[in-house]
MDTraj code that builds the backbone (N, CA, C; nanometers):
import mdtraj as md
import numpy as np

residues = "MET ASP ILE LEU LYS ALA PHE LEU VAL VAL ILE PHE SER MET ALA LEU ALA ARG THR ALA ILE THR GLY ASP PRO ASP ILE LEU THR ASP PHE VAL VAL PRO SER ASN LEU ASN ASN ILE ASP GLY ASN PHE PHE THR PHE THR GLY MET ARG ALA PHE VAL ASN ALA SER PRO PRO THR ALA PHE LYS VAL LEU LYS ALA SER LEU VAL GLU PHE PRO ALA LEU ASN GLY GLN SER VAL SER TYR ALA VAL LEU GLN PHE PRO THR VAL SER THR ASN PRO PRO HIS THR HIS PRO ARG SER ALA GLU LEU LEU PHE LEU VAL ASP GLY SER LEU GLN VAL GLY PHE VAL ASP THR THR ASN LYS LEU PHE THR GLN THR LEU GLN ALA VAL GLN CYS SER HIS ASN SER ALA LEU ALA ILE SER ALA PHE GLY SER ALA ASN ALA GLY THR VAL SER LEU PRO ASN THR LEU PHE ALA THR ASN ILE ASP ASP ASN VAL LEU ALA ILE SER PHE LYS THR ASP VAL ALA THR ILE GLN ALA LEU LYS ALA ALA LEU VAL PRO LYS HIS".split()
xyz = np.array([
    [0.0823, -0.1192, 0.0000],
    [0.0000, 0.0000, 0.0000],
    [0.0868, 0.1257, 0.0000],
    [0.2029, 0.1219, 0.0699],
    [0.2912, 0.2372, 0.0732],
    [0.3471, 0.2676, -0.0655],
    [0.3728, 0.1650, -0.1450],
    [0.4237, 0.1862, -0.2805],
    [0.3169, 0.2546, -0.3647],
    [0.1911, 0.2150, -0.3487],
    [0.0822, 0.2779, -0.4227],
    [0.0686, 0.4251, -0.3853],
    [0.0775, 0.4533, -0.2546],
    [0.0692, 0.5925, -0.2098],
    [0.1852, 0.6734, -0.2665],
    [0.3057, 0.6185, -0.2641],
    [0.4226, 0.6886, -0.3177],
    [0.4051, 0.7122, -0.4678],
    [0.3550, 0.6105, -0.5382],
    [0.3314, 0.6243, -0.6814],
    [0.2297, 0.7351, -0.7093],
    [0.1203, 0.7388, -0.6343],
    [0.0183, 0.8422, -0.6526],
    [0.0739, 0.9812, -0.6210],
    [0.1578, 0.9910, -0.5201],
    [0.2195, 1.1193, -0.4861],
    [0.3088, 1.1661, -0.6006],
    [0.3868, 1.0730, -0.6584],
    [0.4738, 1.1079, -0.7701],
    [0.3900, 1.1530, -0.8899],
    [0.2861, 1.0793, -0.9239],
    [0.2002, 1.1142, -1.0378],
    [0.1341, 1.2495, -1.0130],
    [0.0814, 1.2712, -0.8945],
    [0.0167, 1.3979, -0.8613],
    [0.1175, 1.5125, -0.8681],
    [0.2372, 1.4912, -0.8184],
    [0.3413, 1.5942, -0.8228],
    [0.3781, 1.6280, -0.9665],
    [0.3893, 1.5263, -1.0509],
    [0.4222, 1.5505, -1.1910],
    [0.3106, 1.6303, -1.2594],
    [0.1858, 1.5983, -1.2253],
    [0.0739, 1.6718, -1.2840],
    [0.0762, 1.8175, -1.2399],
    [0.1062, 1.8418, -1.1130],
    [0.1161, 1.9795, -1.0645],
    [0.2318, 2.0528, -1.1304],
    [0.3456, 1.9856, -1.1440],
    [0.4614, 2.0493, -1.2077],
    [0.4291, 2.0830, -1.3521],
    [0.3634, 1.9948, -1.4224],
    [0.3263, 2.0202, -1.5626],
    [0.2324, 2.1407, -1.5704],
    [0.1366, 2.1483, -1.4780],
    [0.0446, 2.2617, -1.4748],
    [0.1200, 2.3908, -1.4475],
    [0.2193, 2.3862, -1.3606],
    [0.2936, 2.5061, -1.3226],
    [0.3822, 2.5576, -1.4353],
    [0.4254, 2.4714, -1.5274],
    [0.5180, 2.5167, -1.6306],
    [0.4520, 2.5401, -1.7657],
    [0.3212, 2.5242, -1.7733],
    [0.2562, 2.5443, -1.9021],
    [0.2461, 2.6915, -1.9359],
    [0.2274, 2.7186, -2.0631],
    [0.2127, 2.8563, -2.1103],
    [0.0662, 2.8955, -2.1146],
    [0.0227, 2.9442, -2.2296],
    [-0.1147, 2.9889, -2.2444],
    [-0.2105, 2.8707, -2.2311],
    [-0.3297, 2.8959, -2.1741],
    [-0.4268, 2.7868, -2.1633],
    [-0.4832, 2.7500, -2.2992],
    [-0.5217, 2.6242, -2.3138],
    [-0.5914, 2.5832, -2.4355],
    [-0.7313, 2.6426, -2.4298],
    [-0.7750, 2.7006, -2.5392],
    [-0.9089, 2.7588, -2.5406],
    [-1.0012, 2.6717, -2.6238],
    [-1.1291, 2.6793, -2.5943],
    [-1.2269, 2.5943, -2.6615],
    [-1.2985, 2.6678, -2.7739],
    [-1.2634, 2.7936, -2.7952],
    [-1.3247, 2.8729, -2.9002],
    [-1.2143, 2.9299, -2.9875],
    [-1.2525, 2.9952, -3.0962],
    [-1.1536, 3.0548, -3.1861],
    [-1.0763, 3.1679, -3.1207],
    [-1.1421, 3.2430, -3.0320],
    [-1.0798, 3.3556, -2.9650],
    [-1.1556, 3.3832, -2.8364],
    [-1.0929, 3.4611, -2.7487],
    [-1.1516, 3.4944, -2.6197],
    [-1.1851, 3.6428, -2.6193],
    [-1.3100, 3.6744, -2.5938],
    [-1.3542, 3.8132, -2.5872],
    [-1.3517, 3.8567, -2.4409],
    [-1.2848, 3.9694, -2.4096],
    [-1.2851, 4.0184, -2.2715],
    [-1.4279, 4.0415, -2.2215],
    [-1.4510, 4.0182, -2.0937],
    [-1.5857, 4.0279, -2.0368],
    [-1.6437, 4.1691, -2.0449],
    [-1.5580, 4.2699, -2.0586],
    [-1.6079, 4.4078, -2.0639],
    [-1.6487, 4.4505, -2.2052],
    [-1.6379, 4.3612, -2.3032],
    [-1.6783, 4.3926, -2.4410],
    [-1.8006, 4.3103, -2.4790],
    [-1.8999, 4.3767, -2.5341],
    [-2.0213, 4.3061, -2.5779],
    [-2.0195, 4.2777, -2.7267],
    [-1.9893, 4.3782, -2.8051],
    [-1.9877, 4.3640, -2.9502],
    [-1.8463, 4.3868, -3.0008],
    [-1.7963, 4.2919, -3.0783],
    [-1.6634, 4.3097, -3.1359],
    [-1.6755, 4.3171, -3.2872],
    [-1.5786, 4.3842, -3.3469],
    [-1.5721, 4.3919, -3.4921],
    [-1.4269, 4.3715, -3.5333],
    [-1.3946, 4.4000, -3.6570],
    [-1.2592, 4.3806, -3.7072],
    [-1.1548, 4.4606, -3.6326],
    [-1.1923, 4.5719, -3.5722],
    [-1.0965, 4.6529, -3.4958],
    [-1.0387, 4.5763, -3.3770],
    [-1.1181, 4.4867, -3.3184],
    [-1.0698, 4.4074, -3.2052],
    [-0.9497, 4.3225, -3.2459],
    [-0.9459, 4.2797, -3.3715],
    [-0.8408, 4.1915, -3.4204],
    [-0.7304, 4.2653, -3.4951],
    [-0.7275, 4.3973, -3.4867],
    [-0.6291, 4.4780, -3.5585],
    [-0.5419, 4.5529, -3.4595],
    [-0.4111, 4.5342, -3.4702],
    [-0.3154, 4.6029, -3.3822],
    [-0.2349, 4.7009, -3.4662],
    [-0.2406, 4.8271, -3.4305],
    [-0.1696, 4.9305, -3.5066],
    [-0.0544, 4.9915, -3.4268],
    [-0.0220, 4.9339, -3.3141],
    [0.0807, 4.9904, -3.2264],
    [0.2209, 4.9917, -3.2833],
    [0.2467, 4.9121, -3.3849],
    [0.3815, 4.9084, -3.4435],
    [0.4046, 5.0206, -3.5447],
    [0.3017, 5.0958, -3.5753],
    [0.3166, 5.2047, -3.6726],
    [0.4148, 5.3110, -3.6252],
    [0.4416, 5.3153, -3.4961],
    [0.5355, 5.4137, -3.4415],
    [0.6747, 5.3986, -3.5023],
    [0.7070, 5.2815, -3.5559],
    [0.8395, 5.2582, -3.6129],
    [0.8515, 5.2995, -3.7592],
    [0.7397, 5.3204, -3.8246],
    [0.7434, 5.3575, -3.9657],
    [0.7999, 5.4992, -3.9787],
    [0.9040, 5.5117, -4.0565],
    [0.9722, 5.6394, -4.0807],
    [1.0246, 5.7062, -3.9534],
    [1.0460, 5.6293, -3.8486],
    [1.0987, 5.6850, -3.7241],
    [1.2487, 5.7066, -3.7378],
    [1.2996, 5.8094, -3.6727],
    [1.4436, 5.8332, -3.6740],
    [1.5109, 5.7316, -3.5821],
    [1.6400, 5.7068, -3.6008],
    [1.7100, 5.6102, -3.5158],
    [1.6957, 5.6472, -3.3679],
    [1.6819, 5.5486, -3.2829],
    [1.6590, 5.5753, -3.1410],
    [1.7831, 5.6302, -3.0710],
    [1.7604, 5.6992, -2.9601],
    [1.8704, 5.7473, -2.8761],
    [1.8888, 5.6584, -2.7541],
    [1.7898, 5.5734, -2.7256],
    [1.7974, 5.4778, -2.6145],
    [1.7311, 5.3483, -2.6588],
    [1.7668, 5.2380, -2.5961],
    [1.7057, 5.1093, -2.6260],
    [1.5551, 5.1218, -2.6058],
    [1.4777, 5.0717, -2.7023],
    [1.3331, 5.0886, -2.6994],
    [1.2661, 4.9572, -2.7382],
    [1.1601, 4.9207, -2.6654],
    [1.0831, 4.8000, -2.6947],
    [0.9374, 4.8401, -2.7131],
    [0.8777, 4.7919, -2.8196],
    [0.7353, 4.8119, -2.8428],
    [0.6724, 4.6735, -2.8519],
    [0.5777, 4.6451, -2.7625],
    [0.5211, 4.5108, -2.7523],
    [0.3828, 4.5011, -2.8143],
    [0.3550, 4.3831, -2.8647],
    [0.2200, 4.3432, -2.9040],
    [0.1939, 4.2136, -2.8292],
    [0.1558, 4.2294, -2.7019],
    [0.1273, 4.1140, -2.6173],
    [-0.0166, 4.1245, -2.5681],
    [-0.0560, 4.0347, -2.4831],
    [-0.1919, 4.0318, -2.4311],
    [-0.2328, 4.1655, -2.3701],
    [-0.1400, 4.2339, -2.3047],
    [-0.1709, 4.3621, -2.2408],
    [-0.2079, 4.4670, -2.3452],
    [-0.1286, 4.4774, -2.4499],
    [-0.1490, 4.5795, -2.5533],
    [-0.2533, 4.5385, -2.6577],
    [-0.2725, 4.4087, -2.6748],
    [-0.3572, 4.3566, -2.7821],
    [-0.4411, 4.2403, -2.7284],
    [-0.5553, 4.2690, -2.6635],
    [-0.6348, 4.1649, -2.5984],
    [-0.6797, 4.0509, -2.6899],
    [-0.6818, 4.0713, -2.8204],
    [-0.7221, 3.9635, -2.9121],
    [-0.6246, 3.8467, -2.9084],
    [-0.5070, 3.8645, -2.8489],
    [-0.4092, 3.7560, -2.8411],
    [-0.4403, 3.6554, -2.7296],
    [-0.5381, 3.6852, -2.6463],
    [-0.5712, 3.5959, -2.5347],
    [-0.5996, 3.4551, -2.5864],
    [-0.5217, 3.3585, -2.5405],
    [-0.5381, 3.2195, -2.5795],
    [-0.4732, 3.1824, -2.7109],
    [-0.4089, 3.2764, -2.7781],
    [-0.3518, 3.2495, -2.9100],
    [-0.2068, 3.2007, -2.9056],
    [-0.1444, 3.2043, -2.7893],
    [-0.0074, 3.1546, -2.7713],
    [0.0947, 3.2211, -2.8618],
    [0.0803, 3.3512, -2.8826],
    [0.1761, 3.4253, -2.9634],
    [0.1777, 3.5706, -2.9175],
    [0.2927, 3.6328, -2.9261],
    [0.3070, 3.7770, -2.9062],
    [0.4372, 3.8190, -2.9724],
    [0.4522, 3.9501, -2.9887],
    [0.5694, 4.0037, -3.0566],
    [0.6230, 4.1241, -2.9822],
    [0.7477, 4.1538, -3.0084],
    [0.8083, 4.2778, -2.9607],
    [0.9023, 4.3271, -3.0701],
    [0.8991, 4.4569, -3.0937],
    [0.9949, 4.5182, -3.1848],
    [1.0966, 4.5894, -3.0968],
    [1.2250, 4.5626, -3.1227],
    [1.3332, 4.6171, -3.0410],
    [1.4185, 4.7110, -3.1252],
    [1.4396, 4.8311, -3.0753],
    [1.5280, 4.9275, -3.1418],
    [1.6506, 4.9470, -3.0536],
    [1.7662, 4.9278, -3.1134],
    [1.8932, 4.9428, -3.0432],
    [1.9713, 5.0585, -3.1039],
    [1.9987, 5.1649, -3.0257],
    [2.0900, 5.2665, -3.0787],
    [2.2317, 5.2087, -3.0844],
    [2.3211, 5.2797, -3.1486],
    [2.4598, 5.2354, -3.1568],
    [2.5153, 5.2136, -3.0161],
    [2.5873, 5.1070, -2.9979],
    [2.6527, 5.0706, -2.8712],
    [2.5532, 5.0761, -2.7547],
    [2.4530, 4.9906, -2.7604],
    [2.3561, 4.9813, -2.6519],
    [2.3402, 4.8356, -2.6118],
    [2.2734, 4.8145, -2.4991],
    [2.2583, 4.6804, -2.4451],
    [2.1151, 4.6575, -2.4000],
    [2.0641, 4.5408, -2.4309],
    [1.9414, 4.4932, -2.3704],
    [1.9891, 4.4090, -2.2527],
    [1.9640, 4.4516, -2.1286],
    [2.0192, 4.3812, -2.0131],
    [1.9799, 4.2332, -2.0106],
    [2.0614, 4.1501, -1.9465],
    [2.0265, 4.0083, -1.9334],
    [1.8853, 3.9955, -1.8746],
    [1.8072, 3.9068, -1.9349],
    [1.6693, 3.8912, -1.8923],
    [1.6202, 3.7506, -1.9239],
    [1.5048, 3.7180, -1.8692],
    [1.4393, 3.5910, -1.8987],
    [1.2944, 3.6189, -1.9362],
    [1.2361, 3.5231, -2.0059],
    [1.0930, 3.5248, -2.0349],
    [1.0362, 3.3990, -1.9697],
    [0.9780, 3.4139, -1.8492],
    [0.9413, 3.2954, -1.7713],
    [0.8311, 3.2089, -1.8310],
    [0.7538, 3.2621, -1.9231],
    [0.6422, 3.1845, -1.9777],
    [0.6565, 3.1546, -2.1258],
    [0.7772, 3.1729, -2.1820],
    [0.7899, 3.1491, -2.3256],
    [0.9354, 3.1452, -2.3698],
    [0.9564, 3.0816, -2.4819],
    [1.0840, 3.0921, -2.5529],
    [1.0747, 3.2151, -2.6433],
    [1.1914, 3.2587, -2.6943],
    [1.1965, 3.3773, -2.7801],
    [1.2666, 3.3432, -2.9104],
    [1.2101, 3.3918, -3.0195],
    [1.2713, 3.3799, -3.1513],
    [1.3003, 3.5216, -3.1987],
    [1.4273, 3.5519, -3.2259],
    [1.4681, 3.6873, -3.2636],
    [1.5010, 3.6919, -3.4120],
    [1.4465, 3.7905, -3.4813],
    [1.4716, 3.8117, -3.6233],
    [1.5312, 3.9508, -3.6399],
    [1.6538, 3.9597, -3.6897],
    [1.7202, 4.0878, -3.7102],
    [1.6768, 4.1457, -3.8451],
    [1.6221, 4.2664, -3.8415],
    [1.5743, 4.3325, -3.9616],
    [1.6815, 4.4230, -4.0198],
    [1.7492, 4.4983, -3.9329],
    [1.8455, 4.5974, -3.9785],
    [1.9570, 4.6109, -3.8753],
    [2.0789, 4.6316, -3.9211],
    [2.1912, 4.6551, -3.8308],
    [2.2659, 4.5291, -3.7944],
    [2.3300, 4.5349, -3.6800],
    [2.4122, 4.4248, -3.6311],
    [2.3910, 4.4122, -3.4804],
    [2.3817, 4.2891, -3.4307],
    [2.3635, 4.2641, -3.2879],
    [2.4491, 4.1474, -3.2445],
    [2.5029, 4.1575, -3.1248],
    [2.5630, 4.0415, -3.0621],
    [2.4611, 3.9896, -2.9632],
    [2.4209, 3.8646, -2.9803],
    [2.3156, 3.8056, -2.8982],
    [2.3698, 3.6805, -2.8302],
    [2.2980, 3.6356, -2.7307],
    [2.3395, 3.5145, -2.6632],
    [2.2353, 3.4662, -2.5653],
    [2.2567, 3.3444, -2.5192],
    [2.1730, 3.2899, -2.4132],
    [2.2560, 3.1903, -2.3335],
    [2.2083, 3.1642, -2.2128],
    [2.2727, 3.0691, -2.1229],
    [2.1771, 2.9517, -2.1073],
    [2.2279, 2.8296, -2.1309],
    [2.1408, 2.7129, -2.1179],
    [2.1337, 2.6680, -1.9719],
    [2.0636, 2.5593, -1.9472],
    [2.0434, 2.5134, -1.8095],
    [2.1681, 2.4543, -1.7461],
    [2.2751, 2.4360, -1.8230],
    [2.4015, 2.3909, -1.7660],
    [2.4971, 2.5090, -1.7462],
    [2.4460, 2.6308, -1.7616],
    [2.5218, 2.7557, -1.7491],
    [2.6241, 2.7759, -1.8598],
    [2.6006, 2.7150, -1.9742],
    [2.6878, 2.7359, -2.0893],
    [2.6352, 2.8540, -2.1699],
    [2.7245, 2.9470, -2.2029],
    [2.6893, 3.0652, -2.2799],
    [2.7090, 3.0391, -2.4283],
    [2.6068, 3.0706, -2.5064],
    [2.6131, 3.0624, -2.6513],
    [2.5962, 3.2041, -2.7051],
    [2.6894, 3.2503, -2.7878],
    [2.6791, 3.3847, -2.8445],
    [2.6929, 3.3784, -2.9958],
    [2.6428, 3.4826, -3.0588],
    [2.6504, 3.4933, -3.2038],
    [2.6367, 3.6406, -3.2407],
    [2.7115, 3.6843, -3.3406],
    [2.6927, 3.8180, -3.3944],
    [2.6043, 3.8060, -3.5168],
    [2.4907, 3.8752, -3.5126],
    [2.3967, 3.8746, -3.6229],
    [2.4206, 3.9981, -3.7087],
    [2.4138, 3.9820, -3.8377],
    [2.4337, 4.0917, -3.9319],
    [2.3201, 4.0867, -4.0321],
    [2.2448, 4.1964, -4.0432],
    [2.1376, 4.2022, -4.1426],
    [2.1993, 4.2004, -4.2823],
    [2.1256, 4.1511, -4.3785],
    [2.1742, 4.1436, -4.5159],
    [2.2127, 4.2820, -4.5664],
    [2.1291, 4.3783, -4.5368],
    [2.1564, 4.5145, -4.5802],
    [2.1388, 4.6059, -4.4596],
    [2.2428, 4.6750, -4.4204],
    [2.2367, 4.7636, -4.3045],
    [2.2244, 4.9072, -4.3514],
    [2.1227, 4.9773, -4.2971],
    [2.1032, 5.1157, -4.3367],
    [2.1385, 5.2141, -4.2249],
    [2.1644, 5.1641, -4.1045],
    [2.1927, 5.2498, -3.9890],
    [2.3057, 5.1877, -3.9072],
    [2.3566, 5.2654, -3.8145],
    [2.4441, 5.2095, -3.7119],
    [2.3612, 5.1449, -3.6021],
    [2.2332, 5.1845, -3.5933],
    [2.1443, 5.1244, -3.4952],
    [2.0955, 4.9897, -3.5486],
    [2.0222, 4.9163, -3.4656],
    [1.9703, 4.7862, -3.5071],
    [1.8215, 4.7790, -3.4778],
    [1.7510, 4.7025, -3.5595],
    [1.6082, 4.6799, -3.5428],
    [1.5850, 4.5298, -3.5489],
    [1.5157, 4.4769, -3.4487],
    [1.4900, 4.3334, -3.4430],
    [1.3453, 4.3095, -3.4016],
    [1.2943, 4.1941, -3.4388],
    [1.1598, 4.1523, -3.3996],
    [1.1733, 4.0227, -3.3211],
    [1.1104, 4.0198, -3.2040],
    [1.1067, 3.8982, -3.1230],
    [0.9673, 3.8395, -3.1284],
    [0.9599, 3.7094, -3.1488],
    [0.8336, 3.6369, -3.1445],
    [0.8361, 3.5450, -3.0237],
    [0.7214, 3.5330, -2.9581],
    [0.7103, 3.4511, -2.8375],
    [0.5976, 3.3514, -2.8533],
    [0.6138, 3.2347, -2.7949],
    [0.5117, 3.1307, -2.7980],
    [0.4122, 3.1446, -2.6843],
    [0.3799, 3.2666, -2.6471],
    [0.2827, 3.2955, -2.5426],
    [0.2294, 3.4359, -2.5656],
    [0.1036, 3.4570, -2.5347],
    [0.0465, 3.5912, -2.5438],
    [0.0966, 3.6793, -2.4303],
    [0.1544, 3.6166, -2.3280],
    [0.2032, 3.6896, -2.2111],
    [0.3353, 3.6262, -2.1665],
    [0.4404, 3.6485, -2.2454],
    [0.5700, 3.5847, -2.2183],
    [0.6336, 3.6335, -2.0894],
    [0.6080, 3.7587, -2.0531],
    [0.6707, 3.8171, -1.9351],
    [0.8165, 3.8460, -1.9608],
    [0.8698, 3.9427, -1.8914],
    [1.0125, 3.9744, -1.8989],
    [1.0626, 4.0012, -1.7584],
    [1.1668, 3.9322, -1.7213],
    [1.2307, 3.9550, -1.5920],
    [1.3704, 4.0077, -1.6205],
    [1.3914, 4.1370, -1.5952],
    [1.5223, 4.1997, -1.6136],
    [1.6093, 4.1650, -1.4931],
    [1.7167, 4.0929, -1.5164],
    [1.7989, 4.0472, -1.4034],
    [1.8613, 4.1612, -1.3233],
    [1.9195, 4.2646, -1.3868],
    [1.9752, 4.3730, -1.3051],
    [1.8703, 4.4378, -1.2152],
    [1.7532, 4.4669, -1.2706],
    [1.6491, 4.5295, -1.1897],
    [1.5964, 4.4354, -1.0831],
    [1.5775, 4.3093, -1.1193],
    [1.5253, 4.2123, -1.0232],
    [1.6212, 4.1939, -0.9065],
    [1.7501, 4.1955, -0.9341],
    [1.8466, 4.1731, -0.8275],
    [1.8830, 4.2989, -0.7498],
    [1.8978, 4.4106, -0.8189],
    [1.9550, 4.5286, -0.7542],
    [1.8583, 4.6450, -0.7365],
    [1.7374, 4.6362, -0.7907],
    [1.6415, 4.7453, -0.7739],
    [1.5214, 4.6996, -0.6919],
    [1.5444, 4.6039, -0.6055],
    [1.4398, 4.5543, -0.5162],
    [1.4868, 4.5732, -0.3726],
    [1.4133, 4.5162, -0.2810],
    [1.4477, 4.5294, -0.1392],
    [1.5299, 4.4126, -0.0863],
    [1.5989, 4.3414, -0.1754],
    [1.6870, 4.2341, -0.1273],
    [1.7985, 4.2991, -0.0475],
    [1.8215, 4.2472, 0.0698],
    [1.9209, 4.3041, 0.1611],
    [2.0597, 4.3083, 0.0957],
    [2.1295, 4.4203, 0.1127],
    [2.2638, 4.4365, 0.0558],
    [2.3600, 4.3286, 0.1029],
    [2.3479, 4.2868, 0.2269],
    [2.4371, 4.1816, 0.2793],
    [2.4115, 4.0484, 0.2089],
    [2.2845, 4.0177, 0.1840],
    [2.2506, 3.8933, 0.1137],
    [2.3083, 3.8967, -0.0276],
    [2.2936, 4.0101, -0.0965],
    [2.3489, 4.0217, -0.2312],
    [2.5014, 4.0133, -0.2303],
    [2.5646, 4.0784, -0.1336],
    [2.7111, 4.0746, -0.1253],
    [2.7608, 3.9316, -0.1050],
    [2.6954, 3.8584, -0.0177],
    [2.7352, 3.7186, 0.0072],
    [2.7093, 3.6349, -0.1181],
    [2.5936, 3.6551, -0.1807],
    [2.5563, 3.5759, -0.2981],
    [2.6516, 3.5978, -0.4146],
    [2.6970, 3.7225, -0.4330],
    [2.7864, 3.7543, -0.5439],
    [2.9330, 3.7548, -0.5043],
    [2.9609, 3.7121, -0.3818],
    [3.0986, 3.7025, -0.3312],
    [3.1741, 3.8350, -0.3481],
    [3.1080, 3.9416, -0.3019],
    [3.1675, 4.0745, -0.3076],
    [3.1344, 4.1470, -0.1775],
    [3.1546, 4.2763, -0.1760],
    [3.1255, 4.3523, -0.0541],
    [3.0021, 4.4407, -0.0731],
    [2.9516, 4.4917, 0.0365],
    [2.8312, 4.5744, 0.0355],
    [2.8529, 4.7016, -0.0465],
    [2.9716, 4.7603, -0.0425],
    [2.9992, 4.8825, -0.1188],
    [2.9814, 4.8586, -0.2687],
    [3.0249, 4.7443, -0.3179],
    [3.0082, 4.7106, -0.4597],
    [2.8600, 4.6957, -0.4937],
    [2.7852, 4.6296, -0.4070],
    [2.6408, 4.6131, -0.4281],
    [2.5727, 4.7489, -0.4306],
    [2.6098, 4.8374, -0.3394],
    [2.5494, 4.9705, -0.3362],
    [2.5855, 5.0514, -0.4612],
    [2.7054, 5.0326, -0.5129],
    [2.7445, 5.1007, -0.6368],
    [2.6615, 5.0489, -0.7546],
    [2.6377, 4.9185, -0.7597],
    [2.5539, 4.8613, -0.8652],
    [2.4112, 4.9144, -0.8558],
    [2.3589, 4.9205, -0.7352],
    [2.2237, 4.9736, -0.7151],
    [2.2162, 5.1196, -0.7574],
    [2.3154, 5.1973, -0.7227],
    [2.3152, 5.3406, -0.7569],
    [2.3186, 5.3610, -0.9084],
    [2.3882, 5.2725, -0.9785],
    [2.3970, 5.2850, -1.1242],
    [2.2646, 5.2572, -1.1939],
    [2.1730, 5.1856, -1.1264],
    [2.0430, 5.1541, -1.1846],
    [1.9378, 5.2612, -1.1598],
    [1.9689, 5.3573, -1.0730],
    [1.8734, 5.4650, -1.0453],
    [1.8631, 5.5537, -1.1686],
    [1.7405, 5.5778, -1.2177],
    [1.7268, 5.6626, -1.3378],
    [1.7813, 5.8033, -1.3115],
    [1.8533, 5.8549, -1.4106],
    [1.9076, 5.9896, -1.3982],
    [1.8075, 6.0878, -1.4560],
    [1.7866, 6.1968, -1.3822],
    [1.6870, 6.2973, -1.4249],
    [1.7524, 6.4095, -1.4991],
])
top = md.Topology()
chain = top.add_chain()
for i, resn in enumerate(residues, 1):
    res = top.add_residue(resn, chain, resSeq=i)
    for name in ("N", "CA", "C"):
        top.add_atom(name, md.element.get_by_symbol(name[0]), res)
traj = md.Trajectory(xyz[None], top)
C-alpha cells in the first residue's frame, strides 16, 4: 500500500509540475472576448501599435514596443506575441528571462551580438548581421510562444528591489559597497 501511495504522490506531483510550467491555456473557441466587451468587430483583431516605427528616426535609447496580451487583448489564448526592439549604436538589452515562453529573434536591420545561457550555465553567443544595413542602430523583432511571455530583467530584479545588501554581497561574493554602487547605477538619472 505504501508503494501505491508513493506512486500516486509522484504522479500527482508531476501533474502539478506540468500545470505550473505550461504557457497559455488551451481555449475551446476561436478567440476569447474580454468580459467588458459586448460587440466586437474587425478593430478588435487589428493592432496598429507598431506604426510608431514607420519612418521613425534612429533611437537614442534602447526601446521596446510590444504586441502582447496587455497591448492587444485579441491575443488571449492564441499563444503568440511580438516585440519590436530598437537598439541605438553601442547599446545593451540587459540580461533577462521570459518565464512563460521561448523567444525567436529576427534581425531586420543593423548588427547585434546576442546570446543565451542554457540550463548547464553554458553561454552561446553569435553576432547577427542584417543582409543590408542602413543604420548604425539595429532593429529586431522577437516572437514569443505565449500571449504573455513576461520579462524579468535580471539587473532590476536583483539590484532594484528590497533584497538586503548583505545577502546580495554574500551571494555575489563581493562587498556591500560594490552592491550599493551597482544599485546606484540603476537609479534613473533625471
